[in-house]
N, C-alpha and C positions, 0 to 999 in steps of 0.2 A: 532377639529371641526371648520371649517371655516364659516359655515352657522350661521346666527344670529337668536336670539330669534324671532325677528320680521318676518324674512323670513319663519321660520317654522310655526308660527301662521298664516301668510298670506296663506301659502300653505294649511294648514288645513281648513282655512276659505273658500278658493276657491274650494277645492276638496271635502270637506265633510260637514262642518257646514252650510254654506249658502245654498248649494243645498238641504240638508236634511230639513232645516228650511223652505225653500220656496217650498218644494214639495207639490203638490196639496193634497196629502193624509196625510200630516203632521198634527197631532192633538196637543192639548194643552200639553199632557204629553211629546211628542217628543220635542216640542218647549221649554218646561221647561228644559229638559235634555240638550239641545243644549245651552241654555243660561247659565246654571250652568257650563257646560264644558268651554264655552267661558270665563266666569268670572275667573275660576280656571286657565286657560292658561295665562290670562293676569296678574295674580298675581305672576306667576313664574318669577324668577330673571334672568334666563340665558337659552341659547339654550340647554345646557346639561340638565337642569331641565325640559324643554319642552319635550325633547326626552325621559327622564325617565317617565314622566307623560303619554306620548303616549303609551309606551310599558306596563306600569303597569295598565293603564285604561282598556285595553282589557281583563285583567285577573281577574278583580274584579267582584263581583256579580252584582254591578250596571252597569259596563261596558258590561257584558254579556246580561243583560236585555236591555240596550240601543241598542246593536247590534241586538237583536231579534226584537225589536220594529221598528228600523229604516230600517233594511234590509227587514222586513216584508211589508213595503210599497214600496219597490224598490228603496229607496234612498241610496246614497253612505255612507259607514261606514269607520272607521279607518282601519278595516281589509282589505278593498278594496284597500287602498293606502299604505299598509305597506311596500311593496318593493320599491316604489318610495320614500317614507319617509326615509327609511333606506339608500338609495342611496344619498338623499339630506343631510343626516347627515354624509356622508362619510364612512359609514359602508359597509363591503363586505358581 
């Protein structure tokens, strides 16, 4: 994996976290979920850990709830960028 932790987090910030947080219909629950995700991402030690978090987050109950809430307002989600994220990580 040639991509850095910082590049992956910046990608997620630009494509998902910031647009969802700033969406006109974003409520307090969504903003809290985004802040928690952001804190968790920044605690991770490597690009490989960020990649692992990305894939596992979508499969958890909390991740599924986040998807439902965020997609429900029409904001971007991890699921929306998964192919681009996968390519960024050098996966086929």
